[in-house]
N, C-alpha and C positions, 0 to 999 in steps of 0.2 A: 644536607640532603636537599635536592631540588623540591620546591613546593609546586602544587598544582597551579597552573595559570588560571586566574579568575575568569578569563575569557574562554578558557577551555582549549581543546585541540580542534582541528578542522579536517574535514574530509579533503584529501589531496587531489581535488579536481578543480583546476582553475576556472573561475567564472560561476561556480555554484553560489547561490545566495546564502549568506551566513545563517539566516533563519532556518535553513534546511540542510545545514552541513556542520553545525557546531557540535562538538563532543565534550560534554562537561564531566569533570571529575565526580565520581560517585554514582555515575549513571551507566546504563546498559543500552547499547544500540545494536541493530542488526541490519545487515545488507545481504540480500539474496543476489548472488553473483555466480550462476552456474558455469559461466565461461571462465576457465582458469586464468587465461591471459588477462582478461579484464580485471579479475579479482587481484591478480598480482600487481597490475599497474596502479590500481586504486590503493592497495595496501602500501606500495612503495611511496606513492605521493603523500599519503597520510603520515607515514613514518618520517619522511624527509622534512615535512613541515614541523613536526615535533622536535626533531634533532636540531633544525635551524633555530628553534626557540630555546635550545639547550635544555630540553625536557627529555626524560628517559622514555624509551620505548621497548616493549617486550612483545615477542611474537611466538606463538605456539602453533606449529604447523605439521602437516604430515609429509611435506615436500622437502627436497634437498635445499640447503641454504643458498647455493650458488646463484640460481635465477633471481632471488630476491636481492642479493648483494649486487648483482649486475644492474638490476632495475634501479636501485638506489644510486648507483654511479651515474645513471642517466639523469637523475635529479641533482647532480652536482654534490653528492654526499660521498665522502670517503668512508664507505661502510665498514671496512676492516679496521680502520682507525677508531671508529665509533665502538666497535665490538671490543677492541683492546682497552679502550678507555672506560668500558662498562656502561656507557650510555645506551647501547643497543644490545639486548640480550635475546638470543634465539634458542628456542626449545623445540624438540620434535616429539610428536606423538609416538608412542609405542604400545603395542598390545601386551596386556598382562599375560602371564603364562597360563592362568586358568581360563582366560578368554571369555569370561562371563561378566555381564554388567551387574554391579551390586545395586540393591534397592536404593541405597543412599548415595547414588553417583554424584549428586550435587555436593554433598558434604565431602566426599572423597576428593573431588576436584578442588574445592576450596582448601582442603588440607594440603594438597600438593602445591597450590599457589603459595601458601604460607611456608611450606618446607623449602621452596626455592627462593623465598624472600623477594617476591616481586616488590620493587621499590615504591614507596608512597608517592602519589602524585604522578604515576606513570600512565602512558598509553599502553593498553594491552589489546592485541589483536589475536583472535583465535580463528584459525583456518585449517580445516572446516570445523564449525561448531555444531553441526547437525546432531552429532552423537551426544551432546550435552543436554538435549531437550527431548522429553517424551511427547510426541505428537499424538493427537487423538483424544486426549483427556485434559480439558482445560484446568481442572482442579489440580491434577498431578503436575502439570506444567507450571502453573502459577506457584506451587510450592517450591519447585526448583528455582524459578526466577527470583522468588523472595530470598532464597539462600544466597544466590549470586549477588543480588542487589545489596543485601546486608553486608556482605564482605566488601563490596565496592565502596559503600558509604564509609565504612570504618578505615579503609586503606586509602581513600581519596583517589582511586584509580578510575580512569575512563576505559570501558571495555567495549570493543567492537567485534561482534560475531559475524563472520563471513559464512554464509549458508550456500550450499551447492545445489540443493533441491528446491523446487517451488514449494511454497509453504502454506498457501491457502489461508485458512483462518488464523494461523499463527500471527500474521501481520496485524490482526485486529486487537491484539492484547494490550495495546496502549491507546486505542482510539477514544476511550471514554474521557481522556483529558485529566483524569484524577492523578495527582502526583503520587509516585511510588507504585503505580499499577503497571506491571509488565514492562515493556521496552519504553525508553524515552524517545526512540526514533526508529523508523523502519523504512527502508528504501529498496528499490530493485535496480540492478545494473545489468542490462541485457545487450547482447550483440545485435547490431543492425547494419547489414552490409559491411563496409570496411570500417565503420565506426561503432558507436554504441548509443544507448538511450538510458538516461537516469530518470527514475520516477520516484518521487517522495510520496510514500503511502501515508505517513504521518510523521511529524517531528515536533518534539517539545521545544518551545522557544519562550523563555521566561515562564509565565503562567498560562501560556496559550499553547494549543496544538495546531500545527499548520499542515496543510496538504497543498502540493504544488504540481503543476502539469509536467508531463515528460519533457526532458531537455535533451536535444541531440548533442552527442559528444564526438570529438575527433581526436586522433593521435597527432602530436607534433613529431618532428624528425627524431626526437630522443625517445619516443615511445610513451610520452606522458599524455594523459587524458586532459582535455579542456573542453569547455562548452563551445559548441560550434556557433560561429557568427552566422546570423541569418542573412545569407547572400541574396535573398529575394527582396530585401528592402530596396526601395527605389531611392528618391532623393533624401529620405530620412537617414540613410546610412552615412551620409556625409555631414550630418549635423551632430554636434556634441550635445548630449543630453543636458550637461551642466550649463550650457549657454541659453537654454530655453527659459523664457521669463518666469514661468510658473514652476520651475524645478524646485522642489522642496516644499511646495504648498500641499496642504492636506484638506480635502473636502470630505466631510463625514455626515452621514444621515443622523438625525437627532436621536433615533432609537438606539443607535450603536453606543452612544456615550450618555445615555439617560442618567441624570443625577450628577453629572460632572460640572465643574465650574472652573473659571479662570483659565480659559483656553489660551495657548500661545498665539502670538500675533500672526503666524503663518497658517493658523487653522481657520476653517470656514465651515460652520455647521449649517446644513440645509435641512429643510423640513422633512422631505421624504424622497422616494425614488424618482417621482416626477420632477421634483425640483432639481435633482442631480442631472437629469437629462436636459433640463432647460438652462443650464449654466451658460452664460455668455460673458466673455468669449469661451469657446470650448476648451477645457483643460487639455494640455498636450503632454507634459512630463510630470504632472502632479500625481498624488496618490489619492484615489477615491475609495473610501471605506463604506461598504454597504451592509446593512443589517439583514440577516436572514430571519424572516418571521416564521409564521406557522406554515404547514404544508400547503394550505390553500393559497398562500401568496407566492409560492415558488415560481409559477409561470411569469408573474410580474417581475420578480427578481432576475430570472434568467433573461428576460427580454431587455431589462435595463443593462445587464452586463454586456449582452451582444450589441446593443445600440451604442453604448459608450465606446466599445472597442472599434466598431465600424466608423463612428464619427470622429474619434480622437486619435486613432493610430496606435502604433505598437510601443511608443515610449510611455504612454499612460500606464500607471500601476493600479490595478484594480484588486482590492482585498475584500473578500466576503467574510463577515464575522458571524459565526454561529454562537449566539449567547442565549441560553435558555431553551434552545431547540437544536436538535441534531438532524441534519439532512442524511438521507441514505447515501451510501458510497456512490451509487450510480448517478445521483443528483450532483454530488460534489464533482465527479468526473465530467459531467455535462458542463457545469459552470467553467471548469478549467479548459474545456475544449472549445468554448465559444467566446473566451476573452478574459477570464479571471487569471491573475497572476498567482493568487494564493487564496486558500480557504482556511480560516482560522477558527478553531473551536476553543471556547473558554472565555473567561472574563476579559473585557477589552476596555481598559481605561486609557487615559491620555498617554501615560508613559509607555505602556505596552505597545500601543499603536505607533508611537514615536520609534520604539526599538525595531518594530517590524519594518517601518518605512526606511530606517537606516540600513537594515539588512537587505532590503530590496534595491538599494541605491545602484544605479547603473544597469539594472536588469531590464531587458527588452522582452516583450511577448514574442515567442518564437513561432507559434503555430500559424497556419493559414486560417483566416477568419471566414467561416461559412457565410455566404451571402444571404441565404434563405433561412431565416430564424425558425419558421414553422417546420421546415424540413429537418433542420438540425434537431429540434425537439422530438419530432416523430421518429427520427433514426436512433436517438440515444435513450429515450425513456423506455421503461419496460412495456411490453405489450399490454393492452388493456384487459385481456382475458386472464382468468384465473380459475383453476378447478377443472371439472370434467368437461371434455369435448368429445364428440364422436370421432372415430379414427381419421376420417378425411380432413375434418376441421382441425383436429389435433395436429396432423402433419403440417398443415399450413401455418398453424400457430407456432410450431417448433421452428420452422424455417424462418419465420419472421423474428422470433426471439433470438436465434443464433446470429442473424444479421445485425440486429440492434446491439447485442452484447459485443460483437466484434468491432463495431464502430467505436467503442470505448476500451478496446483491448481487454475485454473480460471474457472469461471462459464460461461455458455452460456444459451441462452433462445430461445425457439421455440414458435412462435405465429401462431395462426390460426385466420385470420381476415375475417369477413363476410361483404360483401359490403352493403352499404346503398341502399335503393330502388332507382332504376334508374341508379345505378353504376355497371358496369360489372367487373368481375375479371381481364379481360385484361386491362381495363382502370387503375385499381389499380397498376398492374405490370408496365405499361408504365409510370405512374407518380412517381414510387418509385425511388429515387436517391441514390442508394447505392454507397459507396466510399471506403469501407474497404475490403481488402482481407479476404475471409472466410465468408462474409455476403452473404446469398443466398436467392432467392425467387422463388416460383413456384406457380402453380394454378391448380385448378380443376373446375368443373362446379359450385361449391357452394361458392368458395372464394379463398383466397390466403394463402400460407404458407410462413412465413418469419423467417429465422434463423439468429440470431445475434451472431456471434462468439465472445467469451470472453466478453460477455455483461451480467452483473448480472440483476436480475429482477428489482432492484431499479433504474436501468439506462434506462429501456425500454421506459418510457414516454418521456423523452427528446430526445431520439434517434428517436422515431416515429415522433416527431415534426420536427426533422431535415431532415429526409429522405422523408417525404411527405409534399410538399409545401402548400397544402390546409388544412383547419381546419379538424381535425380528425373526428369530429362529422358529417361532411358532406360526409365523405368517408365510414365510417364503422357503422354498426348497432350492431355488437357484436364482442367480442374478447375472445379467449381462450388462456391461457398462460401455457406453459410447462417449468418447471424450473429445476427439477432434471434430472440427466442423465438417470435414469430408465424411467421416464415419457416421455422424448424426444425419447428414443429408441423405446418405445411402440407405440408412435404416428406415427413415420416415418415408423415403420414396416408395419402398415396398409396402409400408403401412398405408400410404395414401391410395395405392392401387387396390390393396385389400379392402379398404374402407369403401372405395367406389364400387367394387364388385359386390360387397355385402349390401350396400345401399340399393343396388340394382336387383338384388335377390330378395331375401325375406326381411332384411332390415333389422334383424335382432340386435346386432352389435351397435346400431345407431341409437338405441334407446338407453338413456342414462339410468343407472341403478336407482332403486327406490330411495327417496330422501335426498337425491342429488339434483340440484338445479344447474342449468347450463346457460351462459357461463356464470360462475360465482363472482360477485363484486369483490374487489380487493378489500382486505381487512388489515388493520395495523398488526405488525409483527410483534410477538412477545417472546423474546429469547428465553430458552429453558436450559437448565444445566445439563451437561453431558455426563454419561456414566461409563464410558468405554475405558478399559484398562490399557495402559501403554504396552506396545509390543517390546520384547527384549531388545536391547541395544548392546553392542560390544563396549566393554569398559577399557579405557585407555589411560595412560598416564604420561606425563611429560618427562622427557630425558634430554639432556643438553645436546644441541645440534652443532653449535660452534663454541669452541673453548679458547680461552685466551692462552 
């Protein structure tokens, strides 16, 4: 029986860094790919790599087998011969006659995997996998993921979930960097024009968790995805990175490897961020590893990343190490947008940094580098306000927040909440416990308006449970939700006019409720457990789709 490759499987998109595309046996990964054609191309490329390495692959899907078989042919794989030889096995979802989801759906799914004898050491792709996970309740979801991971460890199978729906908070279930918690990797594959964009939300690599910037993808004539070469490079594009004198050299701030000894000859430890910027000659194709300190030092870190990238060009590899501190996701995305190749969370010793350096070999920074650092910071960081604002100021704050979030491809949500009978808008504002910069609240005579910065629609329910201590059904009788930027802009446009008219009149709506100051200074966020029950999902089981 084939054994799992110690190097694991790989996502089948040419040019992706190994650190953000490796699929290890015994681990669970997820890819949000709502576009069926993109999901098919990625799945076919991943399966093709496994079969080329003579490793077994299994697919569970709700689609007909023929499109996948044809896509594999584009990768040079005789798919039908692989099916006949038993190295490729295809199963198709089918609904059970009773059509209801069992409470122990995770156990049912694992039982079926064992019944169909998924081979040890195989690659298993589930498309779609949305129905295997209860969204909305982290505790329930983590219970299911533990069941799947337990089976994966015992069977030495690497499993990739393809998800068709945006997942919001689901992608955060592995960000703590704790081994065994949630997914080992989570990425998004989205359509962009005639091509696509791959974005690594987080990916386990060794003992570290990495985050990397979006990478633009193209299709080759066979329909296979690959990382798009940056055609905007000038004379750099004609130079081979391997021919640059400092290729393979590593420059690392002392804090990143505190306590380490016996550095390799190609390592250079510098005192701090200022020393990194003062390197002469400027590094060109080396790897610079920067330490992320406390939140107070983030502006200095960001400026160093931006200055290094502007000074040294796109061949330089910049890695930010979060060890002992965790940046907010918006801060990580800012670093990636102004020059960092990768943000790594977790312990960073010499060997792990060496592994990451090797995984980034040959990778260029693809994005355009903003010239104005201060403007990039202002456009990307959350708005400084938080808490209650009068309607007109609230409207301006919302428009600013939407623009900032869109600069980092983040979604925001605006809510209009109507009080339950006997509850006043002022009481709702007073009870709302906002703790994140950019989250705003206002009110008028009919209800309250709540803006959640960088919060997708799928995350709204648990956020409301966190910021309002009482049961929501006791506080609100109705809710209107605005998700798109256009809908939010239209909604606050009317609110801004209303606020201006009220201000010109008696001004009552401009006075904050008793006990509320405006604006509130940002406070550190303390996550709290969710208590929502999962919505029922259909239960399905696997039936053979292609038979020998």
